[in-house]
C-alpha positions as CSV (number, residue, x, y, z in Angstrom):
1,X,-21.9,-9.5,10.1
2,X,-19.4,-7.7,8.1
3,X,-19.1,-8.6,4.3
4,X,-17.8,-11.6,2.9
5,X,-14.5,-12.2,1.2
6,X,-12.2,-14.0,-0.7
7,X,-8.7,-13.0,-0.1
8,X,-6.1,-14.1,-3.0
9,X,-2.8,-14.4,-2.1
10,X,-1.7,-14.2,1.7
11,X,1.8,-13.1,1.5
12,X,3.2,-10.0,3.3
13,X,0.5,-7.5,2.1
14,X,-2.6,-10.1,2.1
15,X,-1.8,-11.3,5.7
16,X,-1.3,-7.6,6.7
17,X,-4.8,-6.9,5.6
18,X,-6.1,-9.7,6.9
19,X,-4.8,-9.2,10.2
20,X,-6.2,-5.8,10.3
21,X,-9.5,-6.8,9.1
22,X,-10.0,-9.5,11.9
23,X,-8.5,-7.3,14.4
24,X,-11.1,-4.9,13.7
25,X,-13.9,-7.1,13.3
26,X,-15.0,-5.5,10.0
27,X,-15.4,-8.6,7.6
28,X,-17.7,-12.0,7.8
29,X,-16.4,-15.4,6.4
30,X,-13.0,-14.8,4.6
31,X,-11.8,-17.6,2.3
32,X,-8.4,-17.0,1.8
33,X,-6.7,-18.7,-1.6
34,X,-3.1,-19.4,-0.9
35,X,-1.0,-22.6,-2.3
36,X,1.2,-22.2,0.5
37,X,0.0,-23.3,3.6
38,X,2.9,-21.6,5.8
39,X,1.8,-18.3,4.8
40,X,-2.0,-19.3,5.6
41,X,-0.4,-20.6,9.0
42,X,-1.1,-17.5,11.4
43,X,-4.4,-17.4,10.6
44,X,-5.5,-21.1,11.1
45,X,-7.3,-20.9,14.2
46,X,-8.9,-17.7,13.5
47,X,-12.6,-17.6,13.3
48,X,-14.8,-17.5,10.1
49,X,-11.3,-17.7,8.1
50,X,-11.1,-20.7,5.8
51,X,-8.4,-21.8,3.6
52,X,-8.5,-22.9,-0.1
53,X,-5.4,-23.8,-1.9
54,X,-7.2,-23.1,-5.1
55,X,-10.0,-21.6,-6.6
56,X,-11.2,-24.9,-7.3
57,X,-11.8,-25.6,-3.4
58,X,-14.5,-22.8,-3.2
59,X,-17.8,-24.2,-2.9
60,X,-20.3,-22.7,-5.7
61,X,-22.5,-21.9,-2.7
62,X,-20.0,-19.4,-1.4
63,X,-21.0,-15.7,-2.8
64,X,-18.6,-13.1,-1.8
65,X,-19.4,-9.5,-1.5
66,X,-15.7,-8.6,-2.3
67,X,-13.0,-10.4,-4.3
68,X,-9.5,-9.1,-3.1
69,X,-6.4,-9.8,-5.3
70,X,-3.2,-9.7,-3.4
71,X,-1.0,-11.5,-5.6
72,X,2.0,-10.1,-7.6
73,X,1.5,-8.4,-11.1
74,X,3.1,-11.3,-12.7
75,X,1.2,-13.8,-11.5
76,X,-2.1,-12.3,-12.6
77,X,-2.5,-13.6,-16.0
78,X,-2.7,-16.9,-14.3
79,X,-4.6,-15.9,-11.3
80,X,-7.5,-13.6,-12.5
81,X,-9.5,-15.2,-15.2
82,X,-11.2,-18.2,-13.1
83,X,-12.7,-15.7,-10.8
84,X,-15.2,-14.5,-13.5
85,X,-17.4,-17.2,-12.0
86,X,-18.2,-14.8,-9.0
87,X,-18.8,-11.8,-11.2
88,X,-22.5,-10.9,-10.2
89,X,-24.0,-7.3,-9.2
90,X,-23.4,-7.5,-5.7
91,X,-19.9,-8.7,-5.7
92,X,-17.0,-6.0,-6.3
93,X,-13.3,-7.1,-7.1
94,X,-10.3,-5.0,-5.2
95,X,-6.9,-5.3,-6.6
96,X,-3.5,-4.1,-5.1
97,X,-1.4,-5.2,-7.6
98,X,0.9,-2.5,-8.6
99,X,0.7,-1.4,-12.3
100,X,-2.7,-3.3,-13.1
101,X,-5.0,-1.1,-14.9
102,X,-8.7,-1.1,-14.0
103,X,-9.2,-2.1,-17.7
104,X,-6.7,-5.4,-17.0
105,X,-9.4,-6.5,-15.0
106,X,-12.4,-5.5,-17.4
107,X,-11.1,-7.4,-20.2
108,X,-10.7,-10.7,-17.8
109,X,-13.4,-10.6,-15.6
110,X,-16.3,-8.9,-17.9
111,X,-18.4,-6.1,-17.1
112,X,-17.7,-6.0,-13.1
113,X,-17.1,-3.5,-10.1
114,X,-13.4,-2.8,-9.8
115,X,-11.7,-1.0,-7.5
116,X,-7.8,-0.6,-8.1
117,X,-5.7,0.4,-5.0
118,X,-2.4,1.4,-4.4
119,X,-1.3,0.6,-0.9
120,X,2.7,0.8,0.4
121,X,4.5,-1.5,2.9
122,X,4.2,0.5,6.0
123,X,0.5,-1.1,5.7
124,X,2.4,-4.2,7.5
125,X,2.1,-2.0,10.8
126,X,-0.9,-0.2,10.5
127,X,0.6,2.8,8.9
128,X,-0.3,2.3,5.4
129,X,-1.1,4.6,2.6
130,X,-3.6,3.7,0.1
131,X,-5.0,5.3,-2.8
132,X,-8.1,3.7,-4.6
133,X,-9.7,4.5,-7.7
134,X,-12.9,2.7,-9.3
135,X,-14.1,2.2,-12.6
136,X,-18.1,3.1,-13.2
137,X,-19.7,0.0,-12.2
138,X,-18.9,0.2,-8.5
139,X,-21.9,1.1,-6.2
140,X,-21.3,3.6,-3.2
141,X,-21.9,0.7,-0.8
142,X,-19.4,-1.3,-2.4
143,X,-16.9,1.7,-2.2
144,X,-17.4,2.4,1.4
145,X,-16.9,-1.3,2.0
146,X,-13.4,-1.4,-0.3
147,X,-12.3,1.9,1.5
148,X,-12.8,0.0,5.0
149,X,-11.1,-2.8,3.8
150,X,-8.1,-0.5,3.3
151,X,-8.6,1.7,6.5
152,X,-7.8,-0.9,8.7
153,X,-4.1,-0.8,7.7
154,X,-3.4,3.0,7.3
155,X,-5.0,6.2,5.9
156,X,-6.8,6.4,2.3
157,X,-7.7,8.7,-0.4
158,X,-9.7,8.0,-3.6
159,X,-8.6,9.8,-7.3
160,X,-10.8,10.3,-10.0
161,X,-8.5,9.8,-12.8
162,X,-6.7,6.8,-13.1
163,X,-3.8,8.1,-14.6
164,X,-2.8,9.8,-11.4
165,X,-1.9,6.5,-10.0
166,X,1.2,6.3,-11.7
167,X,2.3,9.5,-9.7
168,X,0.7,7.6,-6.7
169,X,2.8,5.0,-7.2
170,X,5.7,6.9,-7.5
171,X,5.2,9.1,-4.5
172,X,3.7,6.6,-1.7
173,X,3.8,3.6,-3.3
174,X,7.9,3.7,-3.8
175,X,8.0,6.4,-1.1
176,X,9.0,4.1,1.6
177,X,12.2,2.8,0.0
178,X,13.1,6.6,-0.3
179,X,12.8,6.9,3.5
180,X,15.0,3.7,4.0
181,X,17.6,5.6,1.9
182,X,17.3,8.1,3.5
183,X,17.7,6.3,7.1
184,X,20.9,4.7,5.6
185,X,22.4,7.7,4.2
186,X,22.1,9.4,7.7
187,X,23.6,6.6,9.5
188,X,26.4,6.4,7.0
189,X,27.0,10.3,7.5
190,X,27.1,9.8,11.2
191,X,29.9,7.0,10.8
192,X,31.9,9.4,9.1
193,X,31.1,12.3,11.5
194,X,32.9,9.5,14.3
195,X,29.7,7.7,15.7
196,X,30.0,4.1,16.6
197,X,27.8,2.3,14.2
198,X,25.5,0.9,16.3
199,X,24.4,4.4,18.0
200,X,24.8,5.6,14.4
201,X,22.0,3.3,13.4
202,X,19.9,4.3,16.0
203,X,20.1,7.8,15.9
204,X,19.3,7.8,12.2
205,X,16.2,5.2,12.6
206,X,14.7,7.1,15.9
207,X,15.1,10.3,14.4
208,X,13.4,9.4,11.1
209,X,10.6,8.2,12.6
210,X,10.2,10.5,15.5
211,X,9.9,13.1,13.0
212,X,7.8,11.2,10.8
213,X,5.2,10.7,13.8
214,X,5.5,14.4,14.5
215,X,4.6,15.2,10.8
216,X,1.6,12.9,10.9
217,X,0.3,14.6,14.1
218,X,1.0,18.0,13.4
219,X,-1.3,20.0,11.6
220,X,1.5,22.4,10.4
221,X,2.6,22.0,6.9
222,X,6.3,20.2,6.5
223,X,8.1,23.8,5.8
224,X,6.6,25.1,8.9
225,X,7.7,22.1,10.9
226,X,11.4,22.4,9.0
227,X,11.8,26.3,9.8
228,X,10.3,25.5,13.6
229,X,13.8,23.2,13.9
230,X,16.1,25.9,12.1
231,X,17.8,28.4,14.3
232,X,19.3,31.2,12.0
233,X,22.9,31.0,11.4
234,X,23.2,27.7,13.5
235,X,23.6,23.9,12.8
236,X,20.8,23.2,11.1
237,X,20.6,26.3,9.0
238,X,24.6,24.9,8.0
239,X,23.1,21.6,6.8
240,X,20.0,23.3,4.9
241,X,22.1,25.4,2.9
242,X,23.5,22.2,1.5
243,X,20.4,19.9,1.2
244,X,18.3,23.2,-0.3
245,X,21.2,24.2,-2.7
246,X,20.5,24.3,-6.6
247,X,20.7,20.5,-7.6
248,X,20.1,19.6,-3.7
249,X,17.7,17.2,-2.8
250,X,14.5,18.8,-4.0
251,X,15.8,18.2,-7.6
252,X,16.9,14.7,-6.5
253,X,13.7,14.0,-5.7
254,X,11.7,15.5,-8.6
255,X,13.6,13.3,-10.8
256,X,13.5,10.3,-8.8
257,X,9.6,10.6,-8.7
258,X,9.8,11.2,-12.4
259,X,11.8,8.3,-13.1
260,X,9.3,6.0,-10.9
261,X,6.1,7.5,-12.6
262,X,7.8,6.9,-16.1
263,X,8.2,3.4,-15.0
264,X,4.8,2.9,-13.7
265,X,3.2,4.1,-17.3
266,X,5.6,1.6,-18.9
267,X,4.5,-1.6,-16.9
268,X,1.1,-0.4,-17.2
269,X,1.1,-0.3,-21.1
């Protein structure tokens, strides 16, 4: 039997995580606190999964191993404080709320084992990237359980300095949007080059997805993979002269990540 959980919020990310946990069979009883019955509907017939519209519906006898907060950051002030009733040495709190630091939960839950996680939207298809940070109250066993929960929706990594979470948010948290923009731009460039829109969309999306999967499976650095596609004096080299020029793609990406990290720091302050 796996750990007993309370999942607070069953939106897109909460639902994706719950699906991964259940499909892998890594959790025991799960109480899903979700006011919207429609969001819980896909899990209504799953074994050992129970619905509560609010924390008040959870029996006093239920003692979770992990409480997972999967609600929007702006809802935290209303959602988090009542869960202090579950604060005990055997319970850890795991949050996936962007920009919400560990100290926020310590101030509202008291001295507790807290893990802050930054997943990204590809978790919805099991290809997420999650970076985790824990406070000093966490035990090795609790860390292992929290990692297993996030491993169910992709890859994981830990950091020992919470200030790095701003850069993490800027790179992997916001990163999918940058890739989707790349698909948009490549599609538009294909249309301008004379391709029909439907074909341009197919080429752009499949090329980016395929290149990403190749990079994921390869042990080579990205620079090596790039060079493998580039013949001297060829078509790819001509395009890269533009993209890699001064003030080109690297400069744009540096400024974009810096802007996102700066905004992450502002939101956490």
